[in-house]
N, C-alpha and C positions, 0 to 999 in steps of 0.2 A: 504494500500500499504505500502510494506516496502522498506527501503533503506539498500543496501548492505554495508559494510565495507569499499569498495573502493569508493564507490559514496560520502561518506561524508568526506574524506580527500582532498576534491579538494580545490585549493587554493582560498585565497579570490579574487585577481585579474581576475583570470580565472572564477570565479563563476558572477563577475560583467560582464563582456563580454557574458557569457553563459546567463545570464538572459537578457541581449538585446536582442540578437539572437533569445530567447524564445518570446520576445514580439514581434520582428521583423515578427517571423514565423508566429505567430498565428493572426496578423494585418489584413493577407489576400495581401498584397503588396509587399511580395518579388518576385523578377525577376528570371530568370534563372541566370543569373550574379551573385544575393545575395546568390543563393543555392549552386553555386560553390565556392563562397569565405567561404561558412559557411562550406561545405564538408573541405576545404582546411584547415581551422583552425582546425575543429575538429582533423584532422589528423596530425596536427603539433607533439602532443604528448599526452601522456597518462593524464596529467593534464587537457586538455582541453575537453578529451573525457570524461572522469570522472565528468568533471564541467557541460557539456552539458546535460550527464545522469541525474544528480541531480536537476537542473534548471528544466530539464522536467518533472520529478519527482514532485516537489514542485508545478509546474503549476497544474498538474493533480488532485495532493490534494487540491488544492485551487479552483478548479472547482468544483470538488465533493463537497466541503462546500457550495458554489453557489447554486448549485441544490437543495442540501439539505435543504439550507435555504430558497429558493423558494417552494419547496415542503412543509416545515412546514407554509409558511404564506398563501399558497394556502388552507392547511387543515383547518387553522384557519378560513380563510375566509368561507370556506363550512360551518364549524360549526357555525359561527355568522350568515349565511343566513339560517340557518334552514336546513342544509344539501344539498340543491340545487346549482347548479353552471351552468351558463350557456355555452355554447358551446364559445361563443368569449371569456368568462373569462378563460376556461382550454386552449385553443389553445392560449390566452396569456400568461400564466402561463408557457406553453410549451415552447414556444419560449424564454420567459427571461432566462428559466435554460438553454436550450441548445445554445442559442445566446447570449442574453444579460448578462449571468454572466460572459462568458468569455470577452465581451467588456469591462465591467465593471471593470474585474482584470486588463484588460490592461492600461483604462483610470486611475482608482485607486488603483494602487497596495497596497496590504493589508500590514501592518507592513513597508511600502515603501521598500519592498524588492528587488524591481529594479524599473528604472525609467518607467513614465508613457508614453503614445505615443504623447503626447505634448511636453514632456522634451525631447524625443529622435529628434524631428524634431526641436527642436529649434537651432538657429545660433550659440550662445554661449551656454556654459553649463560647469559646474564645478562638479565633481564627489564627493564622499565622502570624506573628509578629505582635499579636492583639494580647493585652492584660486588662482586668475589669476586676472590680470588688463588688459583693453581693453581700445584703445585710440580712439576716435572718432570727427576726426578732429583735429585742433592743440591746441585745448583749451578746450577739454572736456576730462574727463576719467573717468573710470569707474572701483571700485574693487568689485569683484564677490566672496561671501563668498561660504562656503560650499553648494552644492546640491543646486545651483543656475541656472536657465534656463532663458536666454533671447533671445526675437526675435527683428530684427533690421526692423525698420520701417521708411520710407521715410516719411518726412513733407516738402512736397513741396521743395522737394531739400535740405532742412535740415535733420539731422541726429535726429532720436526717437528710443524709445525701448518700448517693452513690457515685464515686469515682468512676466513670468510664474508662478514662485514660487522661494522662496530663499530669499536672502539678499545682496543687493548693497550699496555700497557708491558712491556716484556721486560728482564730482567737476565740475561744470559748470563755464566756465570765468576763469580757472586757471592763464591765462596770464596777469590778473589783470584788464582786459578790458571785459564790459559786452557783450554777445551775442548779433547778431543782432536780432533775435528772440528768446523766450524761448524754452530751451531744455526740453521735453516734456518725462516723463515715463509713461505709461499705467499700471494700473494693475488692473485685473478685468474690471468694468466697470468705474473705477475711474482715474483721471489724477492728477499727480505731475509735476509740471513745474517750472522752474528757469531761469533768466537770468546770476544772477551772485552768486553763492552759494555752500554751500558744505551741503551734505544732506543723510541721511541713510533711506533707504527705505526696509521693509522685508515684505513679504507676507508668511503666514504660514496657509494654506487652508481657511478658510472665515475671518482669522485675519490678517490686515494690520496697519502696523504702520509707521509713519515717523518722523524723528528727525532733527531739523535744527541746523547744526553745524556752519555755517558761512552764512552770506545776509540772504535772504529771500527766502521764498518757500510757493508756491500757490497749494492748493489743491482743487480739484473740484470733488464732489459725487454725483451725480445725481443734485439736485436742489440746495444741499449745498455748502458751501464755505468756505474756511478758509486759513488763511495765519499765517506763521510762521517765529518766528526771530530767532536770536541767542540764543540757549540754552532751544529752546521749543521743544515739541513733541505732538502729536495727533495719536489716534487711529480709522480708521472708518473701514465701513465694506461696505456692497452692497449697501446702500441707506441713510446712516447715518454717520455722523462725531462726535465723542465724544468730552469732554470738552480740552483744549488746557492745557498740562501740563508743569512741568520743566522736561527737559532731561538732565541725569548725563552723560555727553558727554565722560568721561573717562571708562563709564560702555559699551557705544554704541559703541566707536571706537576700544575696548580691541581687537575684532577679527583681526583686521587689523594689530596689532601687536603681532598676534600670541597667545594670552591669552583669556581665558574665565574667569570672575570676576562675582563675587555672592556675594551679601549682604542681610544677615537675608531673604533669600529666600527660600522658602518651597522645600523640597527635591522633590517632585513631577514636579515640575518646573525647578531645578535643571537637573535632569535626562532627562525630555524631550530636554533639550538644549544639554546635552551630547552626547545623540543619533543623534543628527543632525551630528554630526563631527565623529562618529565612524562607522564601519560594525557591522551589527547585531542589537540586541535591548537589553536596559536594562530596566527590568520590575520589577516594587516594588510590593511586595506579598498583601499588603493592604494600604486603605487609612491614616492609622495612621501613616505609615511610611513613606508617602508622605508630611505630615504636618511637619516632623520635619524641624527646621531651620538652615541653612547653610551659614555660611561666608567662602569663600574660593576662591582661584584664580588657575587654572589649565592652563599648557601650554599644547597648541593645538599638538606640535609634541608628545607630552608624554600624550595623551588622555587617552589611554590603563591604565593610572597609576592611572588615576581619580577614578574609581568604587571600586578597593582596597582599595583606601583611604578612601572614602568615608563609606564601611563596616566597617572597624578598628574603625574609630571615632565615630560610632553610634552602634559599637559591634554587626551588622547584620552579619546574616549569607550568602554566596554567592556561587551560584551554576551556573558553567558554562556547557551550552549545543551546540550542534553543529549548526552550521551557526552563531556562533556570539552573540547568544541567552544567557544572564545573570541574574539570577533571584537574588532578594535581598529580604531577607525575616527576 
């Protein structure tokens, strides 16, 4: 599939909206009113029309990739089985290619090029590079970092949240008094709660971490429990909790001050973090580059300056491609 020169020059903002429309359109949940709104948006200007065409082309490419992957998996399964495949396996593969591939792309967008269906249906959401604050009652505030999605939960009349993905800083009991009942944030199958505390909670894929910045925080993960106090942090996953470690509050809270702070971190981790705050993707050419250590502070409102600075610092070649893709080699 080819992209014409008009399509490639769609604006970032228009592309963000277009990708949301594509995910919604492919989900099968579009109403006639939605279709009318889509037609109106596309007809507003040429930028919107080009962005929708490019987003649709990208989706088709990714769907084709999913089908190819399924065909390759089926071929390998046939080879491993000595050349024979049951009708059930063949039909299952076909369904995965025609339906499951699209559903997978909607649920887990590759390279995070667009929001997942769960993110689109969230009650609160921030876009790339966006931060916002929400208040839940008179003494609970939540700061949302970039690309964060939250769903509101009613805990028997008390507010609660489910963190779908991203990062939040919670202040509970901010008026100096404990809450009548713990404020709870659910993340995956785990639960983080506090009566009077300030804590930072981050969920990226299967990796979850929480740092206590004031008061005490309780974590429940399966049959495991942990309690954090000021200056402590812990990582946890589906059914286990790691060892309690010391948290560097200056680094943990840097994003709330509009900064990214790195201290002797490998470039692979630095780039992963930078990718959360900019549109597109920065890619390292090899693992050796990813091991280079970096001490640096970058301003979030000038995050596009970070990649050229890194390239100059380590004498790397920088190649910019359409769609915000940047290759460092």
